Every structure is written in C-alpha cells, then in structure tokens.
C-alpha positions in Angstrom: -162.3 -7.1 -18.6 -161.5 -8.9 -21.9 -163.6 -8.1 -24.9 -165.7 -11.0 -26.0 -165.2 -11.8 -29.7 -168.6 -12.1 -31.5 -169.0 -14.9 -34.0 -170.8 -13.3 -37.0 -172.3 -16.8 -37.9 -173.8 -17.1 -34.4 -177.5 -17.8 -34.6 -179.9 -15.6 -32.7 -183.6 -16.0 -31.9 -186.1 -13.6 -33.4 -186.6 -12.2 -29.9 -182.9 -11.6 -29.5 -182.7 -9.8 -32.9 -185.8 -7.8 -32.0 -184.2 -6.7 -28.7 -180.9 -5.8 -30.3 -182.3 -3.9 -33.3 -185.5 -2.4 -31.7 -187.5 -3.8 -34.7 -190.7 -5.6 -33.8 -190.9 -9.3 -34.2 -193.8 -8.9 -36.7 -191.7 -6.5 -38.8 -188.8 -9.0 -38.8 -191.3 -11.7 -40.1 -192.5 -9.2 -42.7 -189.0 -8.3 -43.9 -188.2 -12.0 -44.2 -191.3 -12.6 -46.2 -190.2 -9.7 -48.6 -186.8 -11.3 -48.9 -185.0 -8.3 -47.3 -183.6 -10.5 -44.6 -183.1 -14.3 -44.2 -183.4 -16.7 -41.3 -182.8 -20.4 -41.0 -185.1 -22.8 -39.2 -184.5 -25.2 -36.3 -185.9 -28.7 -36.3 -188.8 -27.2 -34.3 -189.4 -24.6 -37.1 -188.1 -21.7 -35.0 -186.4 -18.8 -36.8 -182.7 -18.2 -36.2 -180.8 -15.2 -37.6 -177.1 -15.0 -38.2 -175.6 -12.3 -36.1 -174.4 -10.4 -39.2 -178.1 -9.9 -40.2 -178.3 -7.2 -37.4 -176.5 -4.7 -39.6 -178.9 -5.3 -42.4 -182.0 -5.0 -40.2 -180.7 -1.8 -38.6 -180.2 -0.3 -42.1 -183.8 -1.2 -43.0 -185.0 0.4 -39.8 -183.1 3.6 -40.5 -184.5 3.7 -44.0 -188.0 3.2 -42.7 -187.6 6.1 -40.3 -186.4 8.3 -43.2 -189.5 7.3 -45.2 -187.6 5.3 -47.8 -189.9 2.7 -49.4 -189.0 -0.9 -48.9 -188.7 -1.4 -52.7 -185.8 1.2 -52.7 -184.3 -0.6 -49.7 -184.5 -3.9 -51.6 -182.8 -2.3 -54.6 -180.0 -0.8 -52.5 -179.3 -4.1 -50.7 -179.8 -6.4 -53.7 -176.0 -7.1 -54.0 -175.5 -7.7 -50.3 -175.6 -11.5 -49.7 -178.2 -13.0 -47.4 -176.6 -16.4 -47.2 -173.1 -15.4 -45.9 -171.4 -12.6 -44.0 -171.1 -9.6 -46.3 -167.6 -8.4 -47.2 -166.5 -4.8 -47.1 -166.8 -4.8 -50.9 -170.4 -5.9 -50.6 -171.2 -3.1 -48.3 -169.3 -0.6 -50.5 -171.4 -1.6 -53.5 -174.6 -1.2 -51.3 -173.3 2.2 -50.1 -173.0 3.4 -53.7 -176.6 2.2 -54.5 -177.9 3.9 -51.2 -176.3 7.1 -52.4 -178.2 6.9 -55.8 -181.5 6.1 -53.9 -181.0 9.1 -51.6 -180.1 11.4 -54.4 -183.3 10.4 -56.3 -185.3 11.1 -53.1 -183.5 14.5 -52.5 -184.4 15.5 -56.1 -188.0 14.5 -55.7 -188.3 16.5 -52.4 -186.7 19.5 -54.1 -189.3 19.2 -57.0 -192.1 18.9 -54.5 -190.8 21.9 -52.6 -190.7 23.9 -55.8 -194.1 22.9 -56.9 -195.7 23.5 -53.6 -194.0 26.8 -53.1 -195.2 27.9 -56.5 -198.7 26.6 -56.0 -199.3 27.9 -52.5 -197.6 31.2 -53.3 -199.7 31.9 -56.4 -203.0 30.7 -55.0 -204.5 30.3 -58.5 -205.9 26.8 -58.2 -206.2 26.9 -62.0 -207.4 23.6 -63.4 -205.5 24.5 -66.6 -202.2 25.8 -65.2 -201.7 24.0 -61.9 -199.2 21.1 -62.2 -200.4 19.6 -58.9 -204.1 19.2 -59.6 -205.6 16.2 -61.2 -208.8 17.1 -63.0 -211.4 14.3 -63.2 -208.8 12.0 -61.7 -207.1 11.5 -65.1 -204.0 10.1 -63.4 -206.0 7.6 -61.3 -205.7 5.1 -64.1 -201.9 5.0 -63.5 -202.3 3.9 -59.9 -202.7 5.3 -56.4 -200.9 8.3 -55.0 -199.3 11.4 -56.5 -198.3 10.6 -60.1 -196.8 14.0 -61.3 -194.3 14.1 -58.4 -193.5 10.4 -58.3 -190.0 9.7 -57.0 -189.4 7.3 -59.9 -189.6 10.2 -62.4 -186.2 11.2 -61.3 -184.5 8.1 -62.5 
C-alpha cells in the first residue's frame, strides 16, 4: 500500500484535531484563547486547524501531564510560528527553551525535596527557623501559593 503524503497546510476540524491529539475540544478552545495555538475560521465561523498544529498541541498536552504551567509552555513556544509551518530551526530554538524550562523545574523540585526532607526530618515546626512556614501569612501579600519555593526563584 502506498504511503499517503500529508499536506501540513491541510485544514482539520476541531473534532478531528481533538481525536488525533486526545485533547478535549474545550481545551483546544482554551489554548487558542491563550494564544498557544491558532485556528482559522470558515465562512460559517467554524474553527479549522492546520495539520502542523498537531505537533504543537501534543507538546502542550505532554507539558500539562508533566505539570508544567501554561505560562512556561507559552515561553518555550514563543518563537515557534503559529501562522506557518515551523521549520527545523524553529523547533530547535524551542527545544533549547524547553531545556531551560525543564532545568528550572528540576532545580525547584530539588529545592523542595531538600526543604521537605529537612523539615519533616527535624520535626521542629519552629516559627523562627522553619523556611517552609509562613507566620501570620506574611507572604500572602505577594500572591497565592507557595512563595519561598516558587519556581521563578530559580531564574
């Protein structure tokens, strides 16, 4: 059987992309809203995705499964064009940025492991010495979530 050549500019419906990538239609809409992916519209206002968008969507799905925030995904894919089929050089640039993102996450996980091992191991729960505690919610003014072990501290 002859192999069918795929046209990377071929337009696919949102349902076809969802079926190919395993990503829910609602998630595809959300990713488009965030500017992570792009679709064109038919005269009937239906979304159509270029076939080459499948690779990008798959990378987003993998990142999501690994717990990588969409802001990091956006940063890593910033130089990968949405309006044309990415070149090998585009993907190589993105790969270097992914490596930086993953290295920052690895360092943050190692810091968390070190802090938790020390904290759980010592059992002191000292409000003066423990680096993980947040007395009187002092760090709450900086925003929600863990502040002392924030991933952005590694950059």
